[in-house]
C-alpha positions as CSV (number, residue, x, y, z in Angstrom):
1,M,15.1,-202.7,-90.9
2,T,18.3,-203.5,-92.8
3,S,19.4,-205.7,-95.6
4,T,22.7,-206.9,-97.0
5,H,23.5,-205.4,-100.4
6,T,23.9,-208.1,-103.1
7,A,25.5,-208.0,-106.5
8,G,22.1,-208.2,-108.2
9,S,20.6,-205.3,-106.2
10,P,20.8,-201.7,-107.4
11,A,23.0,-199.4,-105.3
12,L,21.2,-198.1,-102.2
13,Y,21.3,-194.3,-102.6
14,A,21.4,-192.6,-99.2
15,G,20.5,-188.9,-98.7
16,P,20.3,-186.4,-101.5
17,F,21.9,-187.2,-104.8
18,N,22.2,-185.5,-108.2
19,T,22.0,-182.3,-106.3
20,A,24.4,-180.5,-108.7
21,Q,22.2,-181.1,-111.8
22,P,18.7,-182.4,-110.9
23,L,16.0,-182.3,-113.5
24,G,14.0,-179.8,-111.4
25,I,11.0,-182.1,-110.8
26,D,8.8,-180.4,-108.3
27,R,5.8,-182.8,-108.0
28,G,3.3,-185.0,-109.9
29,N,1.1,-183.1,-112.3
30,Y,-1.3,-185.5,-114.2
31,I,-1.4,-188.8,-116.0
32,A,-2.7,-189.4,-119.5
33,I,-4.2,-192.8,-120.4
34,Q,-5.3,-194.0,-123.8
35,S,-8.7,-195.4,-124.3
36,N,-10.8,-196.8,-127.2
37,N,-13.6,-194.7,-125.7
38,P,-12.3,-191.7,-123.9
39,A,-15.8,-190.3,-123.4
40,A,-16.9,-193.4,-121.6
41,A,-13.7,-193.5,-119.6
42,A,-14.3,-189.9,-118.5
43,Q,-17.9,-190.5,-117.7
44,Y,-16.9,-193.5,-115.5
45,A,-14.4,-191.3,-113.7
46,V,-17.0,-188.6,-113.1
47,E,-19.7,-191.0,-111.9
48,N,-17.6,-193.4,-109.9
49,M,-14.2,-191.8,-109.0
50,G,-15.2,-188.3,-108.1
51,F,-13.5,-186.3,-110.9
52,Y,-14.9,-183.3,-112.8
53,L,-15.0,-183.3,-116.6
54,V,-13.6,-179.9,-117.3
55,H,-12.9,-180.1,-121.1
56,A,-13.0,-182.3,-124.1
57,D,-11.0,-181.2,-127.1
58,S,-11.4,-181.6,-130.8
59,D,-8.9,-184.5,-130.9
60,G,-11.1,-186.5,-128.4
61,R,-9.1,-186.0,-125.3
62,H,-11.1,-185.7,-122.1
63,Y,-9.6,-183.7,-119.2
64,L,-10.6,-184.5,-115.6
65,A,-9.9,-182.3,-112.6
66,G,-9.7,-183.3,-109.0
67,H,-10.5,-181.1,-106.0
68,G,-7.1,-179.5,-105.9
69,L,-5.6,-176.5,-107.8
70,D,-4.4,-178.3,-110.9
71,P,-6.4,-177.6,-114.2
72,Y,-6.6,-181.4,-114.5
73,S,-5.1,-184.5,-112.9
74,L,-6.3,-187.3,-115.3
75,V,-6.6,-187.3,-119.1
76,Y,-8.2,-190.0,-121.3
77,T,-7.0,-189.7,-124.9
78,P,-8.0,-191.8,-128.0
79,G,-5.8,-194.8,-128.6
80,E,-5.0,-198.3,-127.5
81,Q,-7.1,-199.2,-124.5
82,G,-5.1,-198.8,-121.3
83,K,-1.8,-197.7,-122.8
84,V,-0.1,-195.0,-120.9
85,D,0.1,-191.9,-123.1
86,H,2.4,-190.0,-120.8
87,I,3.1,-189.2,-117.1
88,S,3.5,-185.5,-116.4
89,Y,5.6,-183.8,-113.7
90,V,5.7,-180.1,-112.7
91,V,8.9,-178.1,-113.0
92,R,9.1,-174.5,-111.6
93,D,9.4,-172.6,-114.9
94,A,10.3,-172.8,-118.6
95,E,14.0,-172.2,-117.8
96,D,14.0,-175.5,-115.9
97,L,13.0,-177.2,-119.1
98,L,16.1,-175.9,-120.8
99,I,18.3,-177.0,-117.9
100,A,16.7,-180.5,-117.9
101,E,17.1,-180.8,-121.7
102,Q,20.8,-180.0,-121.4
103,R,21.2,-182.4,-118.5
104,L,19.4,-185.3,-120.4
105,A,21.6,-184.6,-123.4
106,E,24.7,-185.0,-121.3
107,L,23.3,-188.3,-120.1
108,G,22.6,-189.4,-123.7
109,V,18.9,-189.5,-123.2
110,K,16.8,-188.6,-126.3
111,T,14.3,-185.9,-125.6
112,E,11.4,-184.1,-127.4
113,A,11.0,-180.4,-126.7
114,I,7.4,-179.2,-127.2
115,A,7.1,-175.4,-127.6
116,H,3.4,-175.4,-128.2
117,S,1.6,-178.4,-126.7
118,P,-1.7,-179.5,-128.4
119,L,-3.1,-180.2,-124.9
120,W,-5.6,-177.9,-123.3
121,R,-4.2,-175.3,-120.9
122,H,-0.7,-176.7,-121.3
123,G,2.6,-174.9,-121.5
124,P,5.8,-175.9,-123.1
125,A,7.1,-179.4,-122.3
126,L,10.0,-181.7,-122.5
127,R,9.4,-185.5,-123.0
128,F,11.6,-188.5,-122.8
129,A,11.1,-192.3,-122.3
130,N,11.8,-194.4,-119.2
131,P,13.3,-197.9,-119.5
132,S,9.8,-199.4,-119.2
133,G,8.7,-197.5,-122.3
134,Q,6.4,-194.9,-120.8
135,T,6.8,-191.3,-121.8
136,I,7.7,-188.9,-119.0
137,E,6.8,-185.2,-119.4
138,L,8.2,-182.1,-117.6
139,T,6.2,-178.9,-117.8
140,P,5.6,-175.8,-115.8
141,G,2.6,-176.0,-113.5
142,V,0.9,-175.0,-110.3
143,L,3.5,-174.4,-107.6
144,V,2.7,-175.2,-104.0
145,D,4.8,-175.0,-100.8
146,V,3.2,-178.0,-99.1
147,P,1.5,-181.1,-100.5
148,M,-1.7,-180.2,-102.3
149,A,-4.0,-182.2,-100.0
150,A,-2.8,-180.1,-97.0
151,L,-3.4,-176.8,-98.9
152,V,-7.0,-177.1,-100.1
153,A,-10.2,-177.2,-98.1
154,E,-11.8,-180.5,-97.3
155,P,-14.2,-181.4,-100.2
156,Q,-17.8,-181.8,-99.3
157,S,-18.4,-184.8,-101.6
158,T,-17.0,-188.3,-101.9
159,P,-15.0,-189.7,-103.5
160,A,-13.0,-186.6,-103.8
161,P,-9.5,-187.0,-105.4
162,I,-7.4,-183.9,-104.9
163,S,-4.3,-184.3,-106.9
164,F,-2.1,-186.8,-108.8
165,D,0.9,-187.5,-106.7
166,H,2.6,-190.7,-107.9
167,T,2.7,-193.6,-110.3
168,I,4.5,-196.9,-110.0
169,V,5.8,-198.5,-113.3
170,R,6.5,-202.2,-113.9
171,A,10.0,-203.0,-114.9
172,L,11.6,-206.2,-116.4
173,D,15.0,-204.6,-115.6
174,V,14.6,-203.3,-112.1
175,A,18.3,-202.2,-112.0
176,A,17.8,-200.0,-115.1
177,G,14.6,-198.6,-113.5
178,Y,16.5,-197.7,-110.4
179,E,19.3,-196.0,-112.3
180,F,16.8,-194.1,-114.4
181,S,14.9,-192.9,-111.3
182,S,17.9,-191.6,-109.5
183,R,20.6,-190.7,-112.1
184,V,18.3,-189.5,-114.9
185,M,15.2,-188.2,-113.2
186,G,17.3,-187.0,-110.2
187,L,14.9,-188.4,-107.6
188,K,15.9,-189.5,-104.1
189,E,15.2,-193.0,-102.9
190,S,12.8,-193.3,-99.9
191,A,12.6,-197.0,-99.4
192,R,12.6,-200.4,-101.1
193,I,10.9,-203.7,-100.5
194,V,13.3,-206.6,-101.3
195,A,12.9,-210.3,-102.2
196,P,15.0,-213.0,-100.5
197,D,17.4,-212.7,-103.4
198,G,18.2,-209.2,-102.3
199,I,16.7,-207.6,-105.5
200,P,14.0,-205.1,-104.9
201,V,10.4,-205.9,-105.8
202,L,9.3,-202.3,-105.2
203,G,11.2,-199.0,-104.9
204,F,10.0,-195.6,-103.9
205,F,11.5,-192.3,-105.1
206,R,10.7,-188.7,-104.1
207,C,11.5,-185.3,-105.6
208,H,11.0,-183.3,-102.4
209,T,9.5,-184.2,-99.0
210,L,6.5,-186.3,-100.1
211,Y,7.5,-190.0,-99.8
212,H,7.3,-190.8,-103.5
213,C,6.3,-189.3,-106.8
214,Y,7.5,-192.2,-108.8
215,G,8.3,-195.9,-108.2
216,V,9.6,-199.0,-109.8
217,A,8.1,-202.5,-109.4
218,R,9.9,-205.6,-110.4
219,S,7.7,-207.4,-112.9
220,Q,7.4,-210.0,-115.7
221,Y,6.6,-207.3,-118.1
222,N,7.0,-203.5,-118.6
223,G,3.9,-201.4,-118.0
224,L,2.0,-199.4,-115.4
225,H,1.6,-200.9,-112.0
226,H,-0.8,-198.3,-110.6
227,M,-1.6,-194.6,-110.6
228,Q,-2.4,-192.7,-107.4
229,F,-4.5,-189.8,-106.4
230,T,-4.5,-188.2,-103.0
231,V,-7.6,-187.6,-100.9
232,K,-7.9,-185.2,-98.0
233,N,-7.4,-187.6,-95.0
234,P,-8.0,-191.1,-93.8
235,L,-11.7,-190.4,-93.2
236,A,-11.9,-189.5,-96.9
237,V,-10.2,-192.8,-97.8
238,H,-12.8,-194.8,-95.9
239,A,-15.7,-192.7,-97.2
240,A,-14.6,-193.2,-100.8
241,F,-14.2,-196.9,-100.3
242,E,-17.6,-197.3,-98.6
243,H,-19.3,-195.2,-101.4
244,M,-17.8,-197.4,-104.1
245,K,-18.6,-200.6,-102.2
246,Q,-22.2,-199.6,-101.7
247,R,-22.8,-198.6,-105.3
248,G,-21.2,-201.8,-106.6
249,K,-20.1,-200.1,-109.9
250,V,-16.3,-200.3,-109.3
251,E,-14.0,-203.3,-109.0
252,L,-12.4,-203.0,-105.6
253,I,-9.0,-204.7,-105.3
254,W,-7.4,-204.1,-101.9
255,G,-7.9,-202.1,-98.7
256,P,-8.5,-200.0,-96.9
257,L,-5.2,-200.5,-95.2
258,R,-2.1,-198.7,-94.1
259,H,1.2,-199.4,-95.9
260,G,4.3,-199.9,-93.8
261,A,6.4,-198.3,-96.6
262,G,5.1,-194.8,-96.8
263,H,2.6,-195.2,-94.0
264,N,-0.2,-194.0,-96.3
265,V,-3.8,-195.1,-95.7
266,V,-5.0,-196.5,-99.0
267,F,-7.4,-198.6,-101.1
268,Y,-7.1,-199.8,-104.7
269,F,-9.6,-200.3,-107.5
270,R,-9.8,-200.3,-111.3
271,D,-10.7,-197.5,-113.7
272,Y,-12.6,-197.8,-117.0
273,T,-9.5,-198.9,-118.9
274,G,-8.7,-201.6,-116.4
275,H,-5.8,-199.8,-114.7
276,I,-5.3,-200.1,-111.0
277,V,-5.9,-196.8,-109.2
278,E,-4.9,-195.9,-105.6
279,Y,-6.7,-193.4,-103.4
280,S,-4.6,-192.6,-100.4
281,A,-3.9,-190.0,-97.6
282,E,-1.3,-189.3,-94.9
283,E,1.7,-190.2,-97.0
284,E,4.9,-189.9,-95.1
285,I,6.8,-186.6,-95.3
286,I,10.7,-186.8,-95.2
287,L,12.3,-183.6,-93.9
288,N,15.9,-184.8,-93.1
289,D,17.4,-185.2,-96.5
290,A,20.9,-184.7,-95.2
291,T,20.7,-187.7,-92.9
292,Y,17.9,-189.8,-94.3
293,A,18.8,-193.4,-95.3
294,P,16.4,-195.3,-97.5
295,R,14.6,-198.0,-95.5
296,V,14.8,-201.6,-96.6
297,W,11.8,-203.8,-96.0
298,P,12.0,-207.6,-96.6
299,I,9.1,-208.9,-98.6
300,T,8.6,-211.5,-95.9
301,D,7.5,-208.8,-93.4
302,P,3.7,-208.4,-94.0
303,R,3.9,-205.0,-92.4
304,A,5.7,-203.6,-95.4
305,A,2.4,-203.9,-97.4
306,D,-0.3,-203.8,-94.7
307,E,0.4,-202.7,-91.1
308,W,-3.2,-203.1,-90.0
309,N,-4.4,-206.4,-91.4
310,L,-1.1,-208.1,-92.4
311,S,-2.9,-209.1,-95.6
312,H,-1.2,-210.5,-98.7
313,V,-0.7,-208.4,-101.8
314,P,-3.5,-209.4,-104.3
315,E,-2.5,-211.3,-107.4
316,A,-3.5,-208.3,-109.6
317,M,-0.8,-206.2,-108.0
318,M,2.0,-208.7,-108.2
């Protein structure tokens, strides 16, 4: 599918970019969400979302691990209910943090270097803010040669989130969000869904081969659109959905379905703080960086959102 570029639309980046000085982002690491009751939020995630509570520190943070190799994939920390504390991404080593800090300084981006993180089992980190106001963190973490879900054995329980792989942020200024994703974070655009005015309503950005680790949604306000965790396969998606549906403890929002953009099999629900959570599998892998051109989906094509049912995007996700 193609689209004519308009003056109001961010530049369509084709193929690899920022290859000379990328930030070195390797993959998603974890997301930390503030809650007025982190213990209750963590208990909800254990009882309803399939996470393991692996630690609670003296400052009230609760650390939740999935079924992958990361020490934790979700953290609930004391604070304003539902506010994003930070979104963490893996870099390969501490030297990459120094390179990223220099790169961001050259771009005029204010950073905070953290030599000794107060978080549990956490190395040095570099933090900076995106245009939507969320804090992005880079830190050394678990390195894998393939997506985590392909690496680990199939969990024997359900739901069974394996790893945090992406988040989508809401942006009042979608052009600024696109520039930040590509020129600051050094990510490659995989696709966009565009409105009739030619301006994207949703854009997907990747660091390596997995379709996206970060995305930008055009919105009436800045904030978090959703956070995503990968499960093993489509059977695990359906099993998790049916489990939640039968128990009736979770607000289900949309799915199961297969997105056209990304081709992942997904469903959406809310966590304790009210945030939208995606569980998904079979996300598209992009191997031909040198020749890949980001795909453009018109919002008028229902297959962009739902190839199976051609359903409309729920109001909660607009």
